[in-house]
VOPAGU-2260 file (C-alpha; in pm, 1 decimal, decimal comma):
REM VOPAGU-2260
SITE   aa  ch    i         X         Y         Z
SITE  MET   A    0      36,5     -47,0     -23,6
SITE  SER   A    1     117,3     394,3    -112,1
SITE  ASN   A    2     191,1     665,8     148,6
SITE  GLU   A    3     -20,9     881,1     -33,3
SITE  LEU   A    4    -296,2     639,7     -14,4
SITE  ALA   A    5    -278,2     585,8     400,2
SITE  GLU   A    6    -264,5     963,1     349,2
SITE  LYS   A    7    -547,2    1052,1     226,9
SITE  LEU   A    8    -764,0     725,9     407,8
SITE  ARG   A    9    -614,8     937,9     736,8
SITE  ALA   A   10    -774,7    1269,8     617,7
SITE  ALA   A   11   -1063,1    1132,6     509,8
SITE  ALA   A   12   -1132,3     987,0     844,3
SITE  CYS   A   13   -1152,0    1312,5    1022,7
SITE  ASN   A   14   -1451,2    1426,8     743,4
SITE  LEU   A   15   -1625,1    1132,5     620,6
SITE  SER   A   16   -1818,7     855,9     854,5
SITE  ALA   A   17   -1755,4     502,8     861,0
SITE  ASP   A   18   -2005,8     392,1     589,6
SITE  GLN   A   19   -1813,2     656,8     379,6
SITE  LEU   A   20   -1464,8     627,1     447,7
SITE  VAL   A   21   -1522,0     188,7     388,3
SITE  GLU   A   22   -1667,1     310,6      22,6
SITE  LEU   A   23   -1367,3     528,4     -67,6
SITE  VAL   A   24   -1131,1     255,6      16,1
SITE  VAL   A   25   -1347,0       2,4    -231,3
SITE  ARG   A   26   -1340,8     298,3    -511,0
SITE  THR   A   27   -1021,8     359,1    -487,2
SITE  VAL   A   28    -861,6      21,3    -448,2
SITE  GLU   A   29    -940,4    -178,1    -794,3
SITE  GLY   A   30   -1004,2    -546,0    -762,0
SITE  LEU   A   31    -997,6    -501,7    -346,1
SITE  ASP   A   32   -1147,6    -802,3    -200,0
SITE  GLN   A   33   -1216,4    -855,8     191,2
SITE  PHE   A   34    -881,3    -979,4     270,2
SITE  TRP   A   35    -734,6    -702,8     115,7
SITE  PHE   A   36   -1005,5    -487,8     330,7
SITE  ILE   A   37    -881,1    -592,8     684,0
SITE  HIS   A   38    -511,9    -568,6     528,2
SITE  ILE   A   39    -515,9    -144,7     426,2
SITE  PHE   A   40    -744,0     -90,4     729,3
SITE  LYS   A   41    -536,4    -239,2     973,2
SITE  GLU   A   42    -241,6     -90,5     888,9
SITE  VAL   A   43    -387,4     253,9     845,7
SITE  PHE   A   44    -623,9     199,5    1131,5
SITE  PRO   A   45    -403,8       0,4    1395,0
SITE  GLN   A   46    -622,5     122,1    1661,0
SITE  VAL   A   47    -887,8    -107,4    1476,1
SITE  PRO   A   48    -925,2    -458,7    1688,2
SITE  LEU   A   49    -880,2    -718,3    1395,2
SITE  ARG   A   50   -1230,0    -841,9    1491,4
SITE  VAL   A   51   -1363,3    -564,8    1427,1
SITE  LEU   A   52   -1236,8    -523,5    1095,3
SITE  LYS   A   53   -1355,1    -840,1     982,1
SITE  GLU   A   54   -1694,4    -806,1    1125,6
SITE  ALA   A   55   -1650,8    -451,8     908,9
SITE  SER   A   56   -1532,9    -658,3     603,9
SITE  THR   A   57   -1895,1    -790,4     498,7
SITE  SER   A   58   -2010,2    -385,7     470,6
SITE  ARG   A   59   -2241,2    -406,2     169,9
SITE  HIS   A   60   -1983,3    -224,9     -38,8
SITE  LEU   A   61   -1747,4    -543,2     -16,6
SITE  VAL   A   62   -1987,9    -845,0     -46,4
SITE  GLY   A   63   -2317,4    -660,8    -219,8
SITE  PRO   A   64   -2655,0    -587,6    -125,4
SITE  ASP   A   65   -2673,6    -861,9     202,0
SITE  GLY   A   66   -2376,6    -713,4     356,5
SITE  LEU   A   67   -2358,2    -493,3     653,2
SITE  ASP   A   68   -2548,6    -116,6     617,9
SITE  GLU   A   69   -2410,4     205,6     657,6
SITE  THR   A   70   -2576,6     168,5     983,5
SITE  ALA   A   71   -2373,5     -88,1    1101,0
SITE  ILE   A   72   -2062,9     -16,8     950,0
SITE  ASN   A   73   -2069,2     314,4    1127,7
SITE  GLU   A   74   -2169,1     177,7    1449,0
SITE  LEU   A   75   -1921,7     -95,5    1453,9
SITE  LEU   A   76   -1626,7     140,7    1244,5
SITE  GLY   A   77   -1697,3     439,8    1372,7
SITE  PRO   A   78   -1614,4     485,5    1753,7
SITE  TRP   A   79   -1296,1     358,4    1639,8
SITE  LEU   A   80   -1173,0     595,6    1371,7
SITE  LYS   A   81   -1276,5     865,5    1598,5
SITE  VAL   A   82   -1051,3     847,6    1840,3
SITE  ASP   A   83    -797,3     844,1    1579,5
SITE  SER   A   84    -934,3    1170,0    1388,4
SITE  GLU   A   85    -971,8    1296,9    1761,9
SITE  LYS   A   86    -606,7    1293,8    1779,1
SITE  ALA   A   87    -565,6    1465,4    1514,4
SITE  GLU   A   88    -747,7    1817,0    1590,4
């Protein structure tokens, strides 16, 4: 993963919801699957527990309409990403 992508995601975390951030990653990284989603998020946001990332990798953005919806992703990932964005302020 490039430093450019990592910086883009960290900066975006300050302004986007968790669901919007997941959508950004899916749009930005061609051929993204659940494994790479977990890898990227763990590298950029190390404070997020692996179990949370595993569950978040079932987002509708990655697995289709039967995946976790916007509310579920925001509740799952939001608190962990907010901690990181508060440090940046």
